[in-house]
N, C-alpha and C positions, 0 to 999 in steps of 0.2 A: 748537492742534493743526493741523498742516498737512494739507491735502487731498492725496491721492495724485495725481501727475501722470498725465494720460492717456497711454497708450502710443501712440507715433507711429512708423509704419514708412514710411519715405520711398518704398519700392518701390510701395506701394499708392496713392500720389498719382497715378500715371499709368495706373491700372488702367482697362480698358475698362468701360463702364457695365454691359453684359450680364454680363461676368465678375464684376464687383463684386456684382451681384444674385445670381448663382449662388453666390458665396463666402458671402454673408450667409445664403442659404438653407441651405447646407451647415452652417455654424456653428450655426444655429438647430436643425437636425436633430440634430447632435451634442449640443448642450446639452440638448435634450428627452430624448434617449436616455439620457444620463448621469443626469438627474433621475429618470427612470422607474426606471432600474436601482437607484439608491441609495434611492429611496423604497420600492421593493419589498423591498430588503434590510432597511430599517428596520422595515417592517411584519412581515416574517418574524421578525425578532429579537424584536419586541414580542410577537408571537403565541407564540413559544417561551417567553418569560419568563412570559406569562400562564398558559400551560398548566402550567409548572413550579410555579406558586404555587397551583394548584387542588388541593384535597384531594379524595380519592375518598370517595364516600358509602358504598360497599360494595366489597368485594374483587371484582376483575374476574373471578375464577374462580368466584364464587358470587353471581350477580345475584339481586335480590329477587323474581324472577318465575319 
């Protein structure tokens, strides 16, 4: 099985060091935002699935107290 080749963009070879740091910081922030968004979506979906599987102990309109 072949390993995927790393992506090389020639324009980035001459990038100023400070701009490169800013670009990496931006990419990390985007990555973290995407991870948090999709993690939240997964948690929400799992919570809905869990609630839909829970059976009611008594009717909501007639609680036991």
